C-alpha positions as CSV (number, residue, x, y, z in Angstrom):
1,M,41.0,10.8,-15.5
2,K,39.2,9.0,-12.7
3,R,40.1,5.5,-11.7
4,Q,36.6,4.2,-12.5
5,D,36.8,5.7,-16.0
6,L,40.2,4.2,-16.6
7,F,39.1,0.7,-15.5
8,L,36.0,0.9,-17.6
9,G,38.0,2.0,-20.6
10,L,40.5,-0.9,-20.2
11,Y,37.6,-3.4,-19.7
12,I,36.2,-2.4,-23.1
13,L,39.5,-1.9,-24.9
14,V,41.2,-5.1,-23.8
15,P,38.7,-7.5,-25.4
16,V,38.7,-5.5,-28.7
17,V,42.6,-5.7,-28.8
18,F,42.5,-9.5,-28.0
19,L,40.2,-10.1,-30.9
20,I,43.2,-9.3,-33.1
21,V,46.3,-9.9,-31.0
22,P,47.0,-13.4,-29.6
23,I,46.7,-13.8,-25.9
24,P,49.6,-15.5,-24.0
25,A,48.5,-18.6,-22.0
26,L,49.3,-17.1,-18.6
27,L,47.4,-13.8,-19.4
28,L,44.5,-15.9,-20.7
29,D,44.4,-17.8,-17.3
30,I,44.3,-14.4,-15.5
31,L,41.5,-13.0,-17.6
32,I,39.4,-16.2,-17.5
33,L,39.5,-16.2,-13.7
34,F,38.8,-12.5,-13.6
35,N,35.7,-13.1,-15.9
36,I,34.4,-15.8,-13.5
37,S,34.9,-13.4,-10.6
38,V,33.0,-10.6,-12.3
39,A,30.1,-13.1,-13.1
40,M,29.9,-14.0,-9.4
41,I,29.9,-10.4,-8.3
42,V,27.0,-9.6,-10.8
43,L,25.1,-12.7,-9.6
44,F,25.3,-11.8,-5.9
45,N,24.5,-8.2,-6.4
46,A,21.4,-9.2,-8.4
47,L,20.5,-11.6,-5.6
48,F,20.7,-9.2,-2.7
49,S,19.6,-5.9,-4.2
50,T,16.2,-4.8,-2.8
51,E,14.9,-3.5,-6.1
52,A,15.6,-4.3,-9.8
53,I,16.3,-0.7,-10.6
54,N,19.1,-0.7,-8.0
55,M,21.1,-2.3,-10.9
56,S,19.9,0.1,-13.5
57,S,23.1,-0.3,-15.5
58,F,22.6,-4.0,-15.8
59,P,21.6,-4.0,-19.6
60,T,24.9,-2.1,-20.4
61,L,26.8,-4.6,-18.1
62,L,25.3,-7.5,-20.0
63,L,26.7,-6.1,-23.3
64,L,30.2,-5.4,-21.8
65,T,30.5,-8.8,-20.1
66,T,29.3,-10.6,-23.3
67,L,32.0,-8.7,-25.4
68,F,34.7,-9.6,-22.8
69,R,33.7,-13.3,-22.7
70,M,33.5,-13.5,-26.5
71,S,37.1,-12.1,-26.8
72,L,38.3,-14.7,-24.4
73,N,36.6,-17.4,-26.5
74,V,38.4,-16.1,-29.6
75,G,41.7,-16.0,-27.7
76,S,41.3,-19.5,-26.3
77,T,40.2,-20.9,-29.7
78,R,43.3,-19.4,-31.4
79,N,45.6,-21.0,-28.8
80,I,43.8,-24.4,-29.0
81,L,44.1,-24.5,-32.8
82,L,47.6,-23.1,-33.1
83,R,49.4,-24.5,-30.1
84,G,47.1,-27.3,-28.8
85,Y,47.3,-25.6,-25.4
86,A,45.1,-22.8,-23.9
87,G,46.5,-22.4,-20.5
88,N,46.2,-24.1,-17.1
89,V,42.6,-23.0,-16.4
90,V,41.1,-24.4,-19.6
91,E,43.0,-27.7,-19.3
92,T,42.1,-28.1,-15.6
93,F,38.4,-27.5,-16.3
94,G,38.5,-30.0,-19.1
95,Q,40.2,-32.8,-17.0
96,F,38.8,-32.1,-13.5
97,V,35.1,-31.4,-14.3
98,G,34.9,-34.6,-16.4
99,G,36.8,-36.7,-13.9
100,G,39.2,-37.7,-16.5
101,N,36.4,-39.3,-18.6
102,L,35.8,-37.6,-21.9
103,I,32.2,-38.9,-22.2
104,V,31.3,-37.6,-18.7
105,G,32.9,-34.3,-19.5
106,I,30.9,-34.0,-22.8
107,I,27.6,-34.9,-21.0
108,I,28.2,-32.3,-18.2
109,F,29.0,-29.7,-20.8
110,L,25.8,-30.5,-22.8
111,I,23.7,-30.4,-19.6
112,L,25.1,-26.9,-18.8
113,V,24.3,-25.7,-22.3
114,I,20.7,-27.1,-22.1
115,I,20.1,-25.6,-18.7
116,Q,21.2,-22.2,-19.8
117,F,19.9,-22.1,-23.3
118,I,16.5,-23.8,-22.9
119,V,15.6,-23.1,-19.3
120,I,17.1,-19.9,-17.9
121,N,17.5,-17.9,-21.1
122,K,14.1,-18.8,-22.5
123,G,12.3,-18.0,-19.3
124,S,14.3,-14.7,-18.7
125,E,13.5,-13.6,-22.2
126,R,9.8,-14.1,-21.8
127,V,9.6,-12.5,-18.4
128,S,11.5,-9.5,-19.7
129,E,9.1,-9.0,-22.6
130,V,6.0,-9.3,-20.3
131,T,7.5,-7.1,-17.6
132,A,8.5,-4.4,-20.1
133,R,5.0,-4.3,-21.7
134,F,3.2,-4.2,-18.3
135,T,5.5,-1.6,-17.0
136,L,4.8,0.7,-19.9
137,D,1.1,0.1,-19.7
138,A,1.0,0.9,-16.0
139,M,2.9,4.2,-16.4
140,P,-0.2,6.5,-16.9
141,G,-1.9,5.0,-13.9
142,K,1.1,5.4,-11.7
143,Q,1.5,9.1,-12.9
144,M,-2.1,9.8,-12.0
145,A,-1.7,8.1,-8.6
146,I,1.2,10.4,-7.8
147,D,-0.8,13.5,-8.9
148,A,-3.7,12.3,-6.7
149,D,-1.4,11.9,-3.6
150,L,0.1,15.3,-4.3
151,N,-3.3,16.9,-4.6
152,T,-4.6,15.4,-1.4
153,G,-1.5,16.4,0.5
154,A,-0.2,12.8,1.1
155,I,3.1,13.8,-0.4
156,N,5.0,17.0,-1.2
157,D,6.4,18.2,-4.5
158,E,9.9,16.8,-3.8
159,Q,8.5,13.3,-3.0
160,A,6.3,13.5,-6.2
161,K,9.4,14.3,-8.3
162,E,11.3,11.4,-6.8
163,R,8.4,9.0,-7.5
164,R,8.1,10.3,-11.1
165,D,11.8,9.9,-11.6
166,K,11.6,6.3,-10.3
167,I,8.8,5.5,-12.7
168,Q,10.8,6.8,-15.6
169,S,13.8,4.8,-14.4
170,E,11.7,1.6,-14.1
171,S,10.3,2.1,-17.6
172,A,13.7,2.7,-19.1
173,F,15.3,-0.3,-17.2
174,F,12.7,-2.9,-18.1
175,G,12.5,-1.7,-21.7
176,A,16.3,-2.0,-22.0
177,M,16.2,-5.4,-20.3
178,D,13.8,-6.7,-22.9
179,G,16.4,-6.1,-25.5
180,A,19.4,-7.0,-23.3
181,T,18.2,-10.6,-22.8
182,K,18.9,-11.1,-26.5
183,Y,22.6,-10.7,-25.6
184,V,22.4,-13.6,-23.2
185,K,20.6,-15.8,-25.6
186,G,23.1,-15.0,-28.4
187,D,26.0,-15.5,-26.1
188,A,24.8,-19.1,-25.3
189,T,24.3,-19.9,-28.9
190,A,27.7,-18.5,-29.9
191,G,29.4,-20.5,-27.1
192,L,27.8,-23.7,-28.4
193,I,29.0,-22.9,-32.0
194,I,32.5,-22.0,-30.9
195,T,32.7,-25.3,-29.0
196,V,31.8,-27.3,-32.1
197,I,34.3,-25.3,-34.1
198,N,37.0,-26.0,-31.6
199,F,36.4,-29.7,-31.6
200,V,36.1,-30.1,-35.4
201,G,38.9,-27.7,-36.2
202,G,41.2,-29.1,-33.5
203,L,40.6,-32.7,-34.7
204,A,41.3,-31.8,-38.3
205,L,44.5,-29.9,-37.4
206,G,45.7,-32.7,-35.1
207,V,45.2,-35.4,-37.7
208,I,46.2,-33.6,-40.9
209,M,48.9,-31.1,-39.8
210,Q,50.3,-32.6,-36.6
211,G,50.1,-36.2,-37.8
212,L,48.4,-37.4,-34.6
213,E,46.4,-40.6,-34.5
214,I,42.7,-40.1,-34.5
215,T,42.2,-41.4,-31.0
216,D,45.0,-39.1,-29.6
217,A,43.6,-36.1,-31.5
218,I,40.2,-36.8,-30.0
219,S,41.5,-37.2,-26.5
220,K,43.7,-34.0,-26.7
221,Y,41.3,-31.6,-28.4
222,T,38.1,-32.9,-26.6
223,I,39.6,-32.1,-23.2
224,L,40.6,-28.6,-24.4
225,T,37.3,-28.0,-26.1
226,I,35.3,-29.1,-23.0
227,G,37.5,-27.0,-20.8
228,D,37.2,-23.9,-23.1
229,G,33.4,-24.5,-23.2
230,L,33.1,-24.8,-19.5
231,V,35.2,-21.7,-18.6
232,S,33.0,-19.8,-21.1
233,Q,29.6,-21.3,-20.2
234,I,29.9,-21.1,-16.4
235,P,30.3,-17.3,-16.3
236,S,27.6,-17.1,-19.0
237,L,25.3,-19.2,-16.9
238,L,25.9,-17.0,-13.8
239,I,25.1,-13.9,-15.9
240,S,21.9,-15.6,-17.3
241,L,20.9,-16.5,-13.7
242,S,21.5,-12.8,-12.7
243,T,19.2,-11.7,-15.5
244,G,16.5,-14.1,-14.4
245,I,16.7,-13.0,-10.8
246,L,16.4,-9.3,-11.7
247,V,13.5,-9.6,-14.0
248,T,11.6,-11.9,-11.6
249,K,12.3,-9.9,-8.5
250,A,9.0,-9.1,-6.8
251,S,10.0,-7.7,-3.4
252,K,10.7,-4.0,-3.1
253,N,11.5,-3.9,0.7
254,A,14.0,-6.7,1.2
255,D,16.6,-8.8,-0.6
256,I,15.4,-12.0,-2.1
257,G,17.2,-14.1,0.6
258,N,15.1,-12.6,3.4
259,V,12.0,-12.9,1.4
260,L,12.5,-16.6,0.5
261,I,13.4,-17.6,4.1
262,K,10.4,-15.7,5.5
263,E,8.0,-17.2,2.9
264,L,9.2,-20.8,3.1
265,F,9.8,-21.1,6.9
266,S,7.1,-19.0,8.4
267,I,4.4,-21.6,9.0
268,P,5.3,-24.2,11.7
269,K,2.7,-26.8,10.8
270,V,4.3,-27.1,7.3
271,L,7.6,-28.0,8.9
272,Y,5.9,-30.5,11.2
273,I,4.2,-32.2,8.3
274,V,7.5,-32.4,6.3
275,G,9.4,-33.7,9.4
276,G,6.7,-36.4,9.9
277,A,6.9,-37.3,6.2
278,M,10.7,-37.7,6.3
279,A,10.4,-39.9,9.5
280,F,7.8,-42.1,7.8
281,L,10.1,-42.5,4.7
282,G,13.0,-43.4,6.9
283,I,11.1,-46.1,8.8
284,A,8.7,-47.5,6.2
285,T,10.9,-47.5,3.1
286,P,14.4,-48.8,2.3
287,L,15.8,-45.3,2.3
288,S,18.6,-44.5,4.7
289,T,16.9,-44.4,8.1
290,L,19.6,-42.3,9.7
291,L,19.5,-39.6,7.1
292,C,15.7,-39.4,7.0
293,L,15.5,-39.2,10.8
294,I,18.1,-36.5,10.9
295,Y,16.1,-34.4,8.4
296,A,12.9,-35.2,10.4
297,V,14.4,-33.9,13.6
298,L,15.8,-30.8,12.0
299,F,12.5,-29.9,10.4
300,I,10.4,-30.5,13.6
301,A,12.9,-28.5,15.7
302,A,12.8,-25.6,13.2
303,G,9.0,-25.7,13.3
304,R,9.0,-25.6,17.1
305,A,11.5,-22.7,17.1
306,I,9.4,-20.7,14.6
307,E,6.3,-21.4,16.6
308,S,7.9,-20.1,19.8
309,A,9.1,-17.0,17.9
310,I,5.5,-16.3,16.6
311,E,4.1,-16.7,20.2
312,E,6.7,-14.2,21.5
313,S,5.8,-11.8,18.7
314,E,2.1,-12.1,19.5
315,I,2.8,-11.4,23.2
316,E,4.9,-8.4,22.2
317,E,2.1,-7.1,19.9
318,E,-0.4,-7.4,22.7
319,V,1.9,-5.5,25.1
320,E,2.4,-2.8,22.4
321,E,-1.3,-2.5,21.8
322,E,-1.9,-2.1,25.6
323,E,0.9,0.5,25.7
324,T,-0.6,2.3,22.7
325,A,-4.1,2.2,24.2
326,E,-2.7,3.6,27.5
327,E,-0.8,6.2,25.5
328,I,-4.0,7.3,23.8
329,R,-5.9,7.5,27.1
330,R,-3.5,10.2,28.3
331,P,-5.0,13.7,28.1
332,E,-2.1,15.3,26.4
333,N,-2.3,12.9,23.5
334,V,-5.7,14.1,22.5
335,V,-4.0,17.1,20.9
336,S,-3.1,15.0,17.9
337,L,-6.8,14.5,17.2
338,L,-7.6,18.3,17.1
339,Q,-6.2,19.0,13.7
340,V,-8.9,19.9,11.2
341,D,-8.5,19.8,7.4
342,P,-9.3,23.1,5.8
343,I,-11.4,21.6,3.0
344,E,-12.9,18.1,2.9
345,L,-14.9,16.3,0.3
346,E,-16.6,13.2,1.7
347,F,-18.6,10.9,-0.5
348,G,-20.5,7.6,-0.3
349,Y,-19.2,4.4,-1.8
350,G,-21.3,4.8,-4.9
351,I,-19.1,7.8,-5.9
352,I,-15.8,6.1,-5.3
353,P,-15.3,5.2,-9.0
354,L,-15.3,8.9,-9.9
355,A,-12.3,9.4,-7.6
356,D,-10.5,6.1,-8.4
357,V,-7.9,6.6,-11.1
358,N,-7.8,2.8,-11.7
359,Q,-11.5,2.9,-12.6
360,G,-11.1,5.8,-15.0
361,G,-12.2,8.5,-12.5
362,D,-10.9,12.0,-13.0
363,L,-12.3,13.8,-10.0
364,L,-8.8,14.2,-8.6
365,D,-7.7,16.0,-11.7
366,R,-10.7,18.3,-11.5
367,V,-9.7,19.2,-7.9
368,V,-6.3,20.3,-9.2
369,M,-8.0,22.4,-11.8
370,I,-10.2,24.0,-9.1
371,R,-7.1,25.1,-7.1
372,R,-5.5,26.5,-10.3
373,Q,-8.8,28.3,-11.4
374,I,-9.3,30.0,-8.0
375,A,-5.6,30.9,-7.8
376,L,-5.8,32.7,-11.2
377,E,-9.2,34.2,-10.5
378,L,-8.7,35.5,-6.9
379,G,-5.0,35.3,-6.5
380,C,-5.3,33.1,-3.4
381,V,-3.7,29.7,-2.8
382,V,-6.4,27.2,-1.9
383,P,-5.4,24.7,0.8
384,M,-5.1,21.0,0.0
385,I,-8.6,19.5,-0.6
386,R,-8.9,16.2,1.3
387,L,-11.0,13.5,-0.5
388,R,-12.2,10.6,1.6
389,D,-15.1,8.1,1.4
390,N,-17.6,8.0,4.2
391,I,-19.7,4.8,4.7
392,Q,-22.2,6.8,6.8
393,L,-23.4,8.7,3.8
394,N,-25.8,7.5,1.2
395,P,-24.1,5.7,-1.7
396,N,-24.6,8.6,-4.1
397,Q,-24.3,11.4,-1.6
398,Y,-21.3,13.8,-1.0
399,L,-20.6,16.3,1.7
400,I,-18.4,19.4,1.6
401,K,-16.8,20.5,4.8
402,I,-14.9,23.7,5.6
403,K,-12.7,23.4,8.7
404,G,-14.6,20.3,9.7
405,V,-18.0,21.9,9.5
406,P,-20.5,20.6,6.9
407,I,-21.2,23.5,4.5
408,S,-23.1,22.0,1.6
409,E,-24.1,18.6,0.3
410,G,-25.4,17.0,-2.9
411,E,-26.5,13.8,-4.4
412,I,-25.8,12.4,-7.9
413,L,-26.8,9.5,-10.0
414,F,-23.6,7.8,-11.1
415,D,-24.7,6.5,-14.5
416,H,-26.9,9.6,-15.4
417,Y,-26.4,13.1,-16.7
418,M,-27.9,16.3,-15.4
419,A,-29.8,18.4,-17.9
420,M,-30.7,22.0,-17.2
421,N,-33.0,24.3,-19.2
422,P,-31.1,27.6,-19.8
423,G,-34.5,29.3,-20.2
424,Y,-35.3,29.2,-23.9
425,V,-35.9,25.4,-24.4
426,E,-39.6,24.8,-25.1
427,E,-39.7,21.0,-25.6
428,E,-39.4,19.1,-22.4
429,I,-37.5,15.9,-22.0
430,T,-38.4,13.1,-19.7
431,G,-36.2,12.4,-16.6
432,I,-36.0,12.4,-12.9
433,P,-36.6,15.9,-11.5
434,T,-33.9,17.3,-9.3
435,F,-32.0,20.6,-8.4
436,E,-28.5,21.6,-9.4
437,P,-26.6,21.6,-6.1
438,S,-24.4,24.7,-6.7
439,F,-27.0,27.3,-7.6
440,H,-30.2,25.3,-6.7
441,L,-31.5,25.5,-10.2
442,P,-34.2,23.1,-11.4
443,A,-32.8,20.2,-13.5
444,I,-33.5,16.6,-14.5
445,W,-31.5,13.4,-14.5
446,I,-31.3,11.8,-17.9
447,T,-29.7,8.6,-19.2
448,E,-26.7,8.5,-21.5
449,S,-29.0,7.5,-24.4
450,Q,-30.9,10.8,-23.9
451,R,-27.8,13.0,-23.8
452,E,-27.5,13.7,-27.5
453,R,-31.1,14.6,-27.9
454,A,-31.1,16.9,-24.9
455,E,-28.1,18.8,-26.2
456,S,-29.7,19.1,-29.6
457,L,-32.8,20.6,-28.0
458,G,-30.6,23.2,-26.2
459,Y,-30.3,21.8,-22.7
460,T,-27.1,22.2,-20.8
461,V,-25.9,18.7,-20.0
462,V,-23.2,17.9,-17.5
463,D,-21.7,14.7,-16.1
464,P,-21.5,13.8,-12.4
465,P,-17.8,14.7,-11.9
466,S,-18.5,18.2,-13.4
467,I,-21.5,18.6,-11.0
468,I,-19.3,17.8,-8.0
469,A,-16.4,20.0,-9.2
470,T,-18.7,23.0,-9.9
471,H,-20.3,22.7,-6.5
472,L,-16.9,22.4,-4.7
473,T,-15.6,25.4,-6.7
474,E,-18.6,27.6,-5.6
475,V,-18.3,26.5,-1.9
476,V,-14.5,27.2,-1.9
477,R,-15.0,30.5,-3.7
478,N,-17.7,31.6,-1.2
479,N,-15.6,30.6,1.8
480,I,-12.1,31.5,0.6
481,D,-11.9,34.5,3.0
482,S,-12.2,32.2,6.0
483,L,-9.5,29.9,4.5
484,L,-6.9,32.6,4.3
485,T,-4.7,32.2,7.3
486,R,-1.9,34.4,8.6
487,Q,0.7,31.9,7.4
488,D,-0.9,32.2,3.9
489,V,-0.6,36.0,4.1
490,Q,3.0,35.7,5.2
491,N,3.8,33.5,2.2
492,L,2.2,36.1,-0.1
493,I,4.3,38.8,1.5
494,N,7.5,36.7,1.1
495,N,6.7,36.3,-2.6
496,V,6.3,40.0,-3.1
497,Q,9.4,40.8,-1.0
498,E,11.7,39.1,-3.4
499,A,11.3,41.9,-5.9
500,N,9.9,44.6,-3.7
501,T,12.1,44.7,-0.6
502,T,11.6,48.4,0.1
503,L,7.8,48.2,0.0
504,I,7.6,45.3,2.4
505,S,10.2,46.7,4.8
506,E,8.2,49.9,5.0
507,L,4.8,48.2,5.4
508,V,5.4,45.2,7.7
509,P,5.6,45.5,10.6
510,K,6.2,49.2,10.9
511,L,2.8,50.3,9.7
512,L,0.6,47.1,9.8
513,T,0.9,43.7,11.2
514,V,0.4,40.5,9.2
515,G,-3.0,40.1,11.0
516,E,-4.2,43.5,9.9
517,I,-3.2,42.8,6.3
518,Q,-5.0,39.5,6.6
519,K,-8.2,41.3,7.5
520,V,-8.0,43.6,4.5
521,L,-7.3,40.7,2.1
522,Q,-10.2,38.8,3.7
523,N,-12.5,41.7,3.2
524,L,-11.6,41.8,-0.5
525,L,-12.0,38.1,-1.0
526,R,-15.4,38.1,0.8
527,E,-16.8,40.3,-2.0
528,G,-15.0,38.4,-4.8
529,I,-12.3,40.9,-5.4
530,S,-9.1,39.4,-6.7
531,I,-5.9,39.9,-4.6
532,R,-3.5,39.0,-7.4
533,D,-2.3,42.6,-7.7
534,L,-0.6,42.5,-4.3
535,I,1.9,45.2,-5.2
536,T,-0.9,47.7,-5.7
537,I,-2.7,46.5,-2.6
538,F,0.4,46.9,-0.5
539,E,1.3,50.2,-2.0
540,T,-2.1,51.5,-1.1
541,L,-1.9,50.2,2.5
542,A,1.5,51.8,2.9
543,D,0.2,55.2,1.7
544,N,-2.9,55.2,4.0
545,A,-1.8,53.2,7.1
546,T,-0.2,56.3,8.4
547,T,-3.6,58.0,8.9
548,T,-5.7,55.1,9.9
549,R,-5.4,51.4,10.9
550,D,-9.1,50.6,10.6
551,T,-9.0,47.6,8.3
552,D,-12.5,48.4,6.9
553,V,-11.5,51.9,5.9
554,L,-8.2,50.6,4.5
555,T,-10.2,48.0,2.5
556,E,-12.1,50.9,0.9
557,Y,-8.9,52.7,-0.1
558,V,-7.6,49.4,-1.7
559,R,-10.8,48.9,-3.6
560,Q,-10.5,52.4,-5.0
561,S,-7.0,51.7,-6.2
562,L,-8.2,48.5,-7.8
563,K,-11.0,50.4,-9.8
564,R,-9.9,49.1,-13.2
565,A,-9.9,45.5,-12.0
566,I,-13.3,45.9,-10.4
567,S,-14.8,47.7,-13.4
568,N,-13.4,45.0,-15.7
569,K,-15.1,42.4,-13.5
570,Y,-18.6,44.0,-13.3
571,F,-18.8,46.3,-16.3
572,P,-18.2,44.9,-19.8
573,S,-16.3,47.3,-22.1
574,N,-18.2,49.2,-24.9
575,E,-21.5,48.3,-23.2
576,M,-24.0,50.3,-21.3
577,T,-24.4,48.7,-17.9
578,S,-27.7,49.0,-15.9
579,V,-27.3,49.7,-12.2
580,V,-29.3,50.9,-9.2
581,T,-28.4,53.9,-7.2
582,L,-28.9,54.7,-3.5
583,D,-31.1,57.6,-2.4
584,P,-28.8,60.4,-0.9
585,K,-31.3,60.7,2.0
586,I,-30.7,57.1,2.9
587,E,-27.0,57.6,2.7
588,Q,-27.2,60.6,5.1
589,E,-29.3,58.5,7.5
590,I,-26.8,55.6,7.4
591,M,-23.8,57.9,8.0
592,G,-25.7,59.6,10.8
593,S,-26.3,56.3,12.5
594,V,-22.6,55.2,12.4
595,K,-21.0,55.0,15.8
596,Q,-17.3,54.9,16.2
597,T,-15.7,52.8,19.0
598,E,-12.3,51.5,19.9
599,Q,-13.3,48.1,18.5
600,G,-14.5,49.7,15.2
601,A,-17.6,51.3,13.7
602,Y,-21.2,49.9,13.9
603,I,-24.5,51.0,12.5
604,N,-27.2,52.1,15.0
605,L,-30.3,52.3,12.7
606,A,-33.8,51.7,14.0
607,P,-35.0,48.2,13.1
608,E,-38.0,49.6,11.2
609,K,-35.8,51.8,9.1
610,M,-33.4,48.9,8.4
611,Q,-36.3,46.7,7.3
612,D,-37.7,49.5,5.0
613,I,-34.3,49.8,3.3
614,L,-34.0,46.0,2.9
615,N,-37.5,45.9,1.4
616,S,-36.6,48.6,-1.1
617,V,-33.4,46.7,-2.0
618,K,-35.4,43.5,-2.6
619,D,-37.8,45.3,-5.0
620,E,-34.9,46.7,-7.0
621,V,-33.0,43.4,-7.1
622,D,-36.2,41.6,-8.3
623,K,-36.6,44.1,-11.1
624,M,-33.0,43.6,-12.2
625,E,-33.3,39.8,-12.2
626,E,-36.5,40.0,-14.2
627,L,-34.6,42.0,-16.8
628,G,-31.9,39.3,-16.8
629,K,-29.2,41.6,-15.3
630,N,-26.9,41.2,-12.4
631,P,-28.1,43.3,-9.4
632,I,-25.5,46.1,-8.9
633,I,-26.0,49.1,-6.5
634,V,-23.8,52.1,-6.8
635,T,-23.3,54.3,-3.7
636,S,-21.0,57.1,-2.6
637,P,-17.6,56.0,-1.3
638,I,-18.1,56.9,2.3
639,V,-21.3,54.9,2.7
640,R,-20.4,51.8,0.6
641,M,-19.0,49.6,3.3
642,Y,-21.8,50.4,5.8
643,F,-24.5,49.7,3.2
644,K,-22.8,46.4,2.3
645,K,-22.9,45.4,5.9
646,I,-26.6,46.1,6.1
647,T,-27.4,44.0,3.0
648,S,-24.8,41.2,3.3
649,E,-26.9,38.9,5.4
650,Q,-30.1,39.0,3.3
651,F,-28.4,39.6,-0.1
652,R,-25.1,37.7,-0.1
653,D,-24.6,37.9,-3.9
654,L,-25.5,41.6,-4.2
655,T,-22.7,43.7,-5.7
656,V,-22.2,47.1,-4.0
657,I,-19.8,49.5,-5.6
658,S,-18.8,53.1,-4.9
659,Y,-18.5,55.8,-7.6
660,N,-14.7,55.9,-6.9
661,E,-14.4,52.2,-7.8
662,I,-15.7,52.8,-11.4
663,A,-13.2,53.5,-14.2
664,P,-13.7,56.8,-16.1
665,D,-14.5,55.0,-19.4
666,V,-17.4,52.9,-18.0
667,E,-20.9,53.8,-19.2
668,L,-23.7,53.3,-16.6
669,Q,-27.4,53.6,-16.8
670,S,-29.5,54.0,-13.7
671,I,-32.7,52.0,-13.9
672,G,-33.8,52.4,-10.3
673,M,-33.1,53.8,-6.9
674,V,-33.2,52.3,-3.4
675,T,-35.4,54.7,-1.4
676,V,-37.8,54.7,1.4
C-alpha cells in the first residue's frame, strides 16, 4: 500500500473510531493542533494557487476535514462532561484568548461565530451557486470556441483535447463546490450547538453530580466550553475562508497575492493622495501626529518608487520597440511575412455575427462540415480554412482566396434569405434581384416574413450562412488539385503504408517519386475523380510505371481501373444515360497532331480546326442542357486526355469519358456527335 493511501485511510478511520472510543487528553491535544495545521495548509494553498481547479479535490477535502473536526468536538465534549478536563490546548485557548475574563472570552467566541456563519459562509455559499450556474451555462459556448480555434488552425488536436478536459474539470469542480459549501455552513451551525450543549451540560453536571457551587461551575465549564469552541471554530473559520477564496478567485495567470499587490499599488498618484491625507490627519486632528506622519512618508515613498519603476519600464519598452523595428527592417526577417494561407475567407464587419459563436453564428461549424464533405467525396484532406474580418471590404461582402490570390467573391444581406426558382415556379415573389454566387443563377433576396410563402410556392430558400458555405465548397472543390501538396501526398502514402507495406515499398521511390504521384492525383482531382481508393490507384501505378513515367498516361490507366467509381458518379444505375460521341475522323486528326517531346506531349492542331471542334462541342453541349441533361462526351481511350485538354479552357465543367472507363452494365444512348 502506498504511503499516501495509508495516510488518507487513517485520516478517515481515526475520526470514525473516536466517535465511539474516548480520546485521551494528550492525544486530543495532538489531534487538535494537527487539525489547526491542516486548516492553515488548506488556506495558504487556496490563497497561492493560480487557478481554482488546481485544488480540484477541495470539495472532498471539505468533507474529510469537517468529519475530522466533528470527531474532535465529540471527543472534547466527552472529556469536558466526564472529567471536567479536555487537555492543555482547550484549557489554554479558553484562558489565554479571553485574557482570564469570562465575559471577554464569550464575546470573542460569539464574534468569531458571527464572522464565520453570517459573513464568510453566507457569501461563499451564494458565490458558489452563481459560479456553478454560470459555468454550466457557458460550457456550450466554450466548446464551440475550442472547435472554432481548431478549425482555423489556431490550436492542434492535442491542445483542443486539453482545453475540453479543462472545461469539464471546471464544470465538475464548481458544481461540487456548490454542494460542498453546505458542509461549511453545517459545520458552523453544529459547532455553535455543541458549544451550547457543553456549557449547559457541564453546568448541570457540575452543580448536580459534582456538588460545585453555581459560580464555580460557571467559571470552570465556561472556560472549557470557550476553549473547545475556539479550537473548533478557528480551523473551521480557516476552511471557510479557503472556500471563499477559491470560489471568488478571478485571476488565471498569477496567485492572488501578486494580483492584489499589483492592483492596489500600481498607480502612484493614489499613494500620493493617501499619503497627503494621512499627513493632514496627523497635523489637523488630535490623532497621533507621529504615527500619521510615518504612514504619510511610507505611502509617498512607495508612490515615488512605483513611479520610477513605471518610467524605467516605459523606457525599456521604447528600447524594445526600437530593437523590434530594427529587427523587422533586416532583409532576412522578411521571410516570416512570406507564408501564405492555403484557403482564406475574408468578410466585412456586417458578416461577423455569422462567424461569432457568442452571437449564435454557425459559420465555423459549416467550415468543419465542408472539410468533412470534401474528404468523403474526393478523398482529399482540405487544408485549414482561415477566417478573418477585413475592414476594407463592404460590410456585407466576402472574399475567397486560394494561396493568397482572390478567386471569388460574393455579397449577402444579413437579415434576408435568398430564394431561387428551380424552373417550375410560375408565381413570382417580390424581392431584391440578385445572383447566386456559386453557380451565378438568378435569385432574389426576400425577408424572413416572406420565407414561408416562398417555400410553399416551390422556391428554394437558403439562409446567408448556407450561401457562403456552398460558395466556399464549390471554390475549394474546383481548386482542390492546386491545394494538394507533396506533403499531403506523403501523408496519404504513409496512411496506406501501415497496411500495405509491400505495395508502397515497390512503388515509392523505386518506380515513381512523390512528385510524380502528386501529378497523377492532381489530374484526377482536377476532373472531380475521387482519390479515396488509394490502394487501387497505387496498384495501377505500380503495374504501369515500369513501361511509362508520363503522368498523363498513367492518369488514364488509373481512370480505367476506377471505372466502377466513375460510372457510379456519372451514370445512374438502371437508367439509360444520354451522351455525345466524338467523330472517329476528329479522333484521328487529334492523334495525328500529337507531338511527343521530352517534356511531354502537346497538340499541334491548326487554329481553324481547333475552333471548328470547339464550335461543334458548344452546339452539342447546348442541346444537352436544353434537354436538362449533364453534358457528357464519350471518346476512345487513346484520345480522351488530348480532347479534354482541347476543351478544358472553354468548357471547364464538360465531362469527357473514354469507353474503357464505363462499367459493362451501364446503358448509354448517343443523342449527338461532335463532328466538323
